Wavefront OBJ file of the C-alpha trace (Angstrom):
o trace
v 0.000 0.000 0.000
v 1.377 3.402 -0.988
v 0.342 6.786 0.321
v 0.463 9.805 -1.973
v -0.802 13.126 -0.578
v -3.102 11.319 1.839
v -4.576 9.069 -0.877
v -4.013 5.364 -0.272
v -3.474 3.244 -3.348
v -3.163 -0.490 -3.746
v -2.057 -2.539 -6.699
v -1.467 -6.129 -7.616
v 1.232 -7.076 -10.074
v 0.363 -10.100 -12.201
v 2.998 -11.756 -14.335
v 2.192 -11.742 -18.086
v 2.273 -15.550 -18.284
v -0.455 -15.734 -15.631
v -2.645 -13.309 -17.565
v -2.088 -15.246 -20.788
v -3.084 -18.492 -19.044
v -6.541 -17.096 -18.197
v -9.438 -18.328 -20.314
v -12.592 -16.196 -20.555
v -15.999 -17.853 -20.205
v -19.122 -16.415 -21.775
v -22.117 -17.058 -19.530
v -25.181 -15.296 -18.191
v -24.429 -15.019 -14.466
v -28.161 -14.878 -13.630
v -29.093 -18.083 -15.464
v -25.835 -20.025 -15.702
v -22.868 -21.187 -13.702
v -19.837 -23.281 -14.489
v -20.060 -26.690 -12.806
v -16.514 -26.828 -11.517
v -14.980 -29.453 -9.254
v -13.846 -27.994 -5.930
v -10.193 -27.964 -6.949
v -10.959 -25.805 -10.007
v -13.213 -23.204 -8.410
v -12.174 -19.568 -8.466
v -10.529 -17.564 -5.696
v -11.772 -14.284 -7.161
v -14.532 -13.097 -9.493
v -14.645 -9.452 -10.558
v -18.065 -8.244 -11.693
v -18.266 -4.482 -12.115
v -20.920 -2.518 -13.976
v -23.035 -5.593 -14.756
v -25.448 -6.197 -11.865
v -27.014 -2.741 -12.176
v -28.892 -3.975 -15.257
v -30.802 -6.602 -13.253
v -33.651 -6.406 -10.746
v -33.211 -7.524 -7.109
v -34.352 -11.117 -7.647
v -31.992 -11.571 -10.586
v -29.135 -9.963 -8.613
v -29.675 -12.444 -5.777
v -29.555 -15.341 -8.264
v -26.374 -13.940 -9.805
v -24.758 -13.625 -6.372
v -25.519 -17.266 -5.566
v -24.325 -18.414 -9.004
v -21.059 -16.578 -8.424
v -20.813 -18.261 -5.027
v -21.245 -21.699 -6.631
v -18.137 -21.035 -8.743
v -15.962 -19.809 -5.841
v -13.873 -21.803 -3.395
v -14.810 -21.423 0.279
v -13.410 -18.038 1.323
v -13.360 -16.855 -2.319
v -14.370 -13.287 -3.148
v -16.674 -11.493 -5.555
v -15.685 -7.852 -6.104
v -18.416 -5.567 -7.395
v -19.456 -1.937 -7.435
v -23.122 -2.903 -6.958
v -24.853 -3.603 -3.638
v -26.436 -7.042 -4.065
v -29.310 -8.550 -2.058
v -28.210 -11.556 -0.013
v -30.375 -14.655 0.311
v -30.946 -15.645 3.970
v -28.867 -18.761 4.526
v -27.157 -18.231 1.148
v -23.539 -18.952 0.401
v -22.419 -15.325 -0.045
v -22.087 -12.501 2.484
v -20.987 -8.872 2.124
v -17.774 -8.646 4.133
v -16.937 -5.011 3.488
v -16.481 -2.202 1.037
v -14.115 0.615 0.326
v -14.509 3.856 -1.563
v -12.287 4.128 -4.604
v -11.578 7.642 -5.810
v -11.165 8.253 -9.511
v -9.706 11.721 -9.257
v -7.537 13.420 -6.609
v -9.002 16.866 -7.378
v -12.673 15.839 -7.227
v -13.233 13.835 -4.039
v -16.814 13.047 -5.097
v -15.590 11.199 -8.206
v -15.530 7.585 -7.113
v -17.607 4.646 -6.013
v -17.774 1.917 -3.408
v -16.328 -1.472 -4.259
v -17.746 -4.246 -2.118
v -16.419 -7.693 -1.501
v -18.724 -10.631 -0.963
v -17.177 -13.750 0.503
v -18.194 -17.370 0.022
v -18.987 -18.982 3.357
l 1 2 3 4 5 6 7 8 9 10 11 12 13 14 15 16 17 18 19 20 21 22 23 24 25 26 27 28 29 30 31 32 33 34 35 36 37 38 39 40 41 42 43 44 45 46 47 48 49 50 51 52 53 54 55 56 57 58 59 60 61 62 63 64 65 66 67 68 69 70 71 72 73 74 75 76 77 78 79 80 81 82 83 84 85 86 87 88 89 90 91 92 93 94 95 96 97 98 99 100 101 102 103 104 105 106 107 108 109 110 111 112 113 114 115 116 117
């Protein structure tokens, strides 16, 4: 974590060969999920600017579908507040405000992380 004029920044460096080893999957997160064995489930899913297009019921389904593809303790990062299903597999663990611009403190949004129980 670096501090620059009071603004905290974080970054993750990913080696090019790791990025090139990633394979995209085209699926509708509301209606579909990948049926992965436990050893192949994801540690992290990033879903920004997608859940806003769905209604609450569909968002809850998407959250549970994401949870089905995560390992226990895995995270979903999103800039949308999603409705949790009572007794569901996913729980909002926290959020942080990310600023887009140092000069305009209002330019930013909250990024939340949901964790698989």
